[in-house]
C-alpha positions as CSV (number, residue, x, y, z in Angstrom):
1,X,50.2,109.8,50.7
2,X,51.3,113.0,52.4
3,X,51.0,111.3,55.9
4,X,53.1,108.4,54.7
5,X,55.7,110.8,53.3
6,X,55.9,112.7,56.6
7,X,56.2,109.4,58.5
8,X,59.0,108.2,56.2
9,X,60.8,111.5,56.7
10,X,60.5,111.3,60.5
11,X,61.8,107.8,60.5
12,X,64.7,108.8,58.3
13,X,65.5,111.8,60.7
14,X,65.3,109.5,63.8
15,X,67.6,106.9,62.1
16,X,70.0,109.6,61.2
17,X,70.0,110.9,64.8
18,X,70.7,107.4,66.2
19,X,73.4,106.9,63.6
20,X,75.0,110.2,64.5
21,X,74.7,109.4,68.2
22,X,76.3,106.0,67.6
23,X,79.2,107.8,65.9
24,X,79.8,110.1,68.8
25,X,79.3,107.3,71.4
26,X,81.9,105.0,69.8
27,X,84.4,104.0,72.4
28,X,87.8,104.8,71.0
29,X,89.8,103.9,74.1
30,X,92.5,101.2,73.9
31,X,92.1,98.1,76.1
32,X,94.6,97.4,78.9
33,X,94.3,93.6,79.7
34,X,95.3,92.9,83.3
35,X,95.7,89.4,84.7
36,X,94.5,88.9,88.3
37,X,96.3,86.1,89.9
38,X,94.1,84.2,92.4
39,X,96.3,81.8,94.4
40,X,94.0,78.9,95.0
41,X,96.7,77.2,97.1
42,X,96.0,79.8,99.8
43,X,95.0,77.9,102.9
44,X,94.9,80.7,105.4
45,X,91.2,81.3,105.0
46,X,91.8,85.1,105.2
47,X,88.8,86.8,103.6
48,X,91.0,89.9,103.2
49,X,92.9,88.1,100.4
50,X,89.8,87.7,98.2
51,X,88.4,91.1,99.2
52,X,91.7,92.8,98.2
53,X,91.4,91.4,94.6
54,X,87.7,92.3,94.5
55,X,88.6,95.9,95.4
56,X,91.0,95.9,92.5
57,X,88.2,95.0,90.1
58,X,86.0,97.7,91.6
59,X,88.8,100.3,91.3
60,X,89.3,99.3,87.6
61,X,85.7,100.0,86.9
62,X,85.9,103.3,88.7
63,X,89.0,104.3,86.7
64,X,87.3,103.1,83.5
65,X,84.4,105.4,84.2
66,X,86.6,108.4,84.3
67,X,89.2,107.6,81.5
68,X,88.8,108.9,78.0
69,X,92.0,107.2,76.7
70,X,92.0,103.6,78.0
71,X,90.0,101.0,79.8
72,X,91.2,98.1,82.1
73,X,90.0,94.6,81.2
74,X,90.6,92.2,84.1
75,X,91.4,88.5,83.3
76,X,91.1,86.0,86.1
77,X,93.9,83.4,86.4
78,X,93.8,80.6,88.9
79,X,94.7,76.9,89.4
80,X,98.2,77.7,88.2
81,X,101.5,78.1,89.8
82,X,103.2,81.5,89.6
83,X,105.4,80.5,86.6
84,X,102.4,79.3,84.6
85,X,100.3,82.3,85.5
86,X,103.0,84.7,84.3
87,X,103.5,82.8,81.1
88,X,99.8,82.7,80.4
89,X,99.5,86.4,81.1
90,X,102.4,87.0,78.6
91,X,100.6,84.9,76.0
92,X,97.4,86.9,76.5
93,X,99.4,90.2,76.1
94,X,98.5,91.4,79.5
95,X,99.9,94.8,80.4
96,X,100.6,93.6,84.0
97,X,99.7,91.0,86.6
98,X,98.1,91.8,90.0
99,X,98.4,89.4,92.9
100,X,96.7,89.2,96.3
101,X,98.1,89.7,99.8
102,X,99.6,86.2,100.0
103,X,102.5,86.3,97.6
104,X,104.1,83.2,96.2
105,X,107.8,82.6,96.8
106,X,109.4,85.9,96.3
107,X,112.4,84.6,94.3
108,X,110.2,82.7,91.9
109,X,108.0,85.8,91.5
110,X,110.8,88.1,90.6
111,X,112.5,85.6,88.3
112,X,109.4,84.8,86.4
113,X,108.5,88.4,86.0
114,X,111.9,89.3,84.6
115,X,111.9,86.4,82.2
116,X,108.6,87.6,80.6
117,X,109.3,91.3,80.9
118,X,106.0,91.8,82.6
119,X,105.2,93.8,85.8
120,X,103.8,92.0,88.8
121,X,101.9,94.4,91.2
122,X,101.7,92.5,94.4
123,X,99.5,93.4,97.4
124,X,101.6,91.3,99.6
125,X,103.7,92.9,102.4
126,X,106.9,92.1,104.1
127,X,110.7,92.5,103.4
128,X,111.2,89.5,101.1
129,X,109.9,91.5,98.0
130,X,111.8,94.7,98.8
131,X,114.4,94.5,96.1
132,X,115.3,97.0,93.4
133,X,115.7,96.1,89.7
134,X,113.0,93.4,89.7
135,X,109.6,93.9,88.1
136,X,107.6,93.5,91.4
137,X,105.8,96.6,92.6
138,X,103.7,97.0,95.7
139,X,101.1,99.5,97.0
140,X,101.4,98.1,100.6
141,X,105.1,97.0,101.2
142,X,104.8,97.3,105.0
143,X,102.8,94.7,106.9
144,X,102.1,97.0,109.8
145,X,104.0,95.0,112.4
146,X,106.4,97.7,113.4
147,X,103.7,100.3,113.6
148,X,101.6,98.0,115.8
149,X,104.6,97.1,118.0
150,X,105.5,100.8,118.5
151,X,101.9,101.4,119.5
152,X,101.9,98.5,122.0
153,X,105.2,99.8,123.5
154,X,103.8,103.3,123.8
155,X,100.8,101.8,125.7
156,X,103.1,100.2,128.2
157,X,103.7,96.7,126.8
158,X,107.1,95.2,127.7
159,X,106.3,91.6,127.0
160,X,103.8,89.7,124.8
161,X,102.6,86.3,123.6
162,X,101.4,85.3,120.1
163,X,98.6,83.2,118.6
164,X,99.4,82.4,115.0
165,X,97.9,80.5,112.1
166,X,99.5,77.2,111.0
167,X,99.7,78.5,107.4
168,X,101.8,81.1,105.5
169,X,104.8,80.8,107.8
170,X,106.7,83.6,106.0
171,X,104.0,86.2,106.7
172,X,103.6,85.1,110.3
173,X,107.4,85.2,111.0
174,X,107.8,88.6,109.3
175,X,104.9,90.1,111.2
176,X,106.1,88.8,114.6
177,X,109.7,89.9,113.9
178,X,108.6,93.4,113.0
179,X,106.3,93.7,116.0
180,X,109.0,92.5,118.5
181,X,111.6,94.8,116.9
182,X,109.7,97.8,118.4
183,X,109.0,96.3,121.8
184,X,112.5,95.0,122.1
185,X,111.9,91.4,123.2
186,X,110.7,88.2,121.4
187,X,107.3,86.7,122.3
188,X,107.3,84.9,125.6
189,X,105.1,82.1,124.3
190,X,103.5,81.2,120.9
191,X,100.7,78.8,120.2
192,X,99.3,77.8,116.8
193,X,95.6,77.6,116.1
194,X,95.4,74.5,114.0
195,X,94.0,71.1,114.4
196,X,91.9,70.6,117.6
197,X,91.1,74.2,118.7
198,X,89.8,73.1,122.1
199,X,93.2,71.9,123.1
200,X,94.7,75.3,122.1
201,X,92.1,77.3,123.9
202,X,93.0,75.4,127.1
203,X,96.5,76.8,126.6
204,X,95.4,80.4,126.9
205,X,95.8,80.4,130.7
206,X,99.5,79.7,130.3
207,X,99.8,82.0,127.2
208,X,99.1,85.2,129.1
209,X,101.0,84.5,132.3
210,X,103.4,87.4,132.9
211,X,102.7,89.3,129.6
212,X,101.4,92.7,128.9
213,X,99.7,92.0,125.6
214,X,98.7,89.4,123.1
215,X,99.4,89.5,119.3
216,X,97.1,87.7,116.9
217,X,98.4,86.8,113.5
218,X,95.3,85.0,112.4
219,X,92.5,85.3,109.7
220,X,89.3,87.0,110.8
221,X,87.3,84.0,112.0
222,X,90.2,82.6,114.2
223,X,90.9,86.1,115.5
224,X,87.3,86.4,116.5
225,X,87.4,83.0,118.3
226,X,90.6,84.0,120.1
227,X,89.1,87.4,121.1
228,X,86.0,85.8,122.5
229,X,88.0,83.5,124.7
230,X,90.5,86.2,125.8
231,X,87.8,88.6,126.6
232,X,85.9,86.1,128.7
233,X,89.0,84.9,130.7
234,X,91.2,88.0,130.7
235,X,89.1,91.1,129.9
236,X,91.9,93.5,130.7
237,X,94.7,92.1,128.4
238,X,95.3,94.3,125.3
239,X,95.0,92.5,122.0
240,X,96.7,93.5,118.8
241,X,95.7,92.1,115.4
242,X,97.6,91.7,112.1
243,X,96.1,92.9,108.8
244,X,94.7,89.4,108.2
245,X,91.8,90.1,110.5
246,X,90.5,93.3,108.9
247,X,87.5,92.1,107.0
248,X,83.8,93.1,106.9
249,X,83.1,89.9,109.0
250,X,85.4,90.7,111.9
251,X,83.1,93.0,113.9
252,X,80.2,90.6,113.4
253,X,82.2,87.6,114.4
254,X,83.8,89.1,117.4
255,X,80.8,91.1,118.7
256,X,81.4,92.9,121.9
257,X,84.6,90.8,122.4
258,X,86.3,92.8,119.7
259,X,85.9,96.1,121.6
260,X,89.3,97.7,122.0
261,X,91.2,95.4,119.7
262,X,93.9,97.3,117.8
263,X,95.3,97.0,114.3
264,X,97.3,99.1,111.8
265,X,96.7,100.2,108.2
266,X,98.3,102.3,105.5
267,X,95.2,104.3,104.7
268,X,95.3,108.1,104.7
269,X,92.6,110.1,106.6
270,X,91.0,111.1,103.3
271,X,89.5,107.6,103.2
272,X,87.5,108.4,106.3
273,X,85.6,111.3,104.7
274,X,81.9,110.7,103.9
275,X,82.3,112.2,100.5
276,X,85.1,109.8,99.4
277,X,84.3,109.4,95.7
278,X,85.4,105.8,95.2
279,X,83.7,104.6,98.4
280,X,80.5,106.3,97.3
281,X,80.8,104.7,93.8
282,X,81.2,101.2,95.3
283,X,78.3,101.8,97.7
284,X,76.0,103.1,95.1
285,X,76.8,100.5,92.5
286,X,77.3,97.3,94.5
287,X,76.4,98.1,98.2
288,X,79.7,96.4,98.9
289,X,80.7,95.7,102.6
290,X,84.4,95.7,101.9
291,X,86.2,97.8,104.6
292,X,87.7,101.1,103.5
293,X,91.2,99.9,104.5
294,X,90.9,97.1,101.9
295,X,89.2,99.3,99.3
296,X,92.1,101.7,99.6
297,X,94.6,98.9,98.9
298,X,92.8,98.0,95.7
299,X,92.5,101.7,94.6
300,X,96.2,102.4,95.1
301,X,97.0,99.2,93.1
302,X,95.0,100.5,90.1
303,X,96.3,104.0,90.6
304,X,99.9,102.7,90.2
305,X,99.0,100.9,87.0
306,X,96.9,103.8,85.6
307,X,99.8,106.2,86.1
308,X,102.1,103.9,84.2
309,X,99.6,103.4,81.3
310,X,99.2,107.2,81.0
311,X,102.9,107.7,80.9
312,X,103.4,105.1,78.1
313,X,100.2,105.8,76.2
314,X,99.8,102.1,75.4
315,X,99.3,98.7,77.0
316,X,102.6,97.1,75.9
317,X,103.9,95.1,78.9
318,X,107.6,96.2,78.5
319,X,106.6,99.9,78.3
320,X,104.3,99.6,81.3
321,X,107.0,97.8,83.4
322,X,109.5,100.4,82.5
323,X,107.1,103.2,83.4
324,X,106.4,101.6,86.8
325,X,110.1,101.4,87.5
326,X,110.7,105.0,86.6
327,X,107.9,106.6,88.7
328,X,108.8,108.6,91.8
329,X,105.2,109.0,93.0
330,X,101.6,108.0,92.5
331,X,98.6,110.3,92.6
332,X,96.0,108.7,94.9
333,X,93.5,109.7,97.5
334,X,95.0,112.4,99.7
335,X,97.6,113.5,97.1
336,X,100.8,112.3,95.6
337,X,102.6,109.5,97.5
338,X,106.3,108.8,96.9
339,X,107.6,105.5,95.5
340,X,111.0,104.1,96.6
341,X,113.7,102.5,94.6
342,X,112.1,99.1,95.0
343,X,108.9,100.3,93.2
344,X,106.9,100.4,96.5
345,X,104.5,103.1,97.6
346,X,105.6,104.7,100.8
347,X,102.4,105.4,102.8
348,X,102.5,106.3,106.5
349,X,100.9,103.9,108.9
350,X,97.9,104.6,111.1
351,X,96.4,102.9,114.1
352,X,92.8,101.7,114.2
353,X,90.8,100.5,117.2
354,X,87.6,98.5,117.0
355,X,84.8,100.5,118.7
356,X,81.1,99.8,118.6
357,X,81.5,97.4,115.7
358,X,83.7,99.6,113.4
359,X,87.3,100.4,113.0
360,X,88.1,103.9,114.3
361,X,91.3,105.7,113.3
362,X,93.3,107.0,116.3
363,X,94.6,110.5,116.0
364,X,98.1,111.5,117.2
365,X,96.6,112.8,120.4
366,X,94.9,109.4,121.0
367,X,91.4,110.6,120.3
368,X,89.4,108.8,117.6
369,X,88.9,110.4,114.3
370,X,85.8,109.6,112.1
371,X,85.4,105.8,111.6
372,X,86.7,103.8,108.6
373,X,84.1,101.1,108.1
């Protein structure tokens, strides 16, 4: 009897301990629903677009792990046009919407966001979304074209030709326009990699005649193809890549042909450090191969939203949109970064060169800093 009584007492104590632990482990944080807009009409084939949204989800989990007040709950939305996606997000009481690097028509995006009173954080770049008093906010407003064009000019380029994708004409035109604004001349020749690629490859001989550089505004796999052909035929011609090409596949696809290719990114030097907390979190949890340049984009996107939620103390879409519009800076990796009147983060650009299968940041003196894989 005594043994049974002792056993009963032990069970009761253990049960009480678990009940108490359950009380203390209760999650009292409020939910912040966030709609992720996947544009299934994207025909560019740019892996960067999907990886950017994947990095947002990873960043949400990272911020959730650290927050004691709120937690982000991502909701995927696809197979809808931008109006329908924003209406659905409003019906679901999402605090905000996050879209990938290929933005839908800017006028529709701004109009639909204002109608519903919901913030749209767009990872797309370019001047078309640079407007005040709308509800569109961006962690990467600059596409890197000017930074890349300035670098090409400093390296001696006075003329260039372009190889482009047949899709996303707005992004292509904006990037070329920004690149040429620094060099001072328009492209001498332009070819589009679409349809029968063999016929376009045969045009490369004419493309490089009399030019100092080639600009590729292509997704990664087409960039790799162009790099291979250019390296084989014209190994001394400098090649510059748009941000479409910066994926985990690019060094693998290009191989030795990618050596020396140049791109630009708005990623501060702190992202190169081995002890970067978010990069380590992603590697330890998912062994993800998303490049740091893209992870940084996702992190800054969530950092913007997290700052707004902390300011409001709730997940009401009107309050979150108002908070985003009122912020002057965002705390992110490397410190506080200013936001302009358009609601865009103002990072400084950096140049990266592909060396030995990895993207290496170029210092101001021209020597490489630690790599950004």
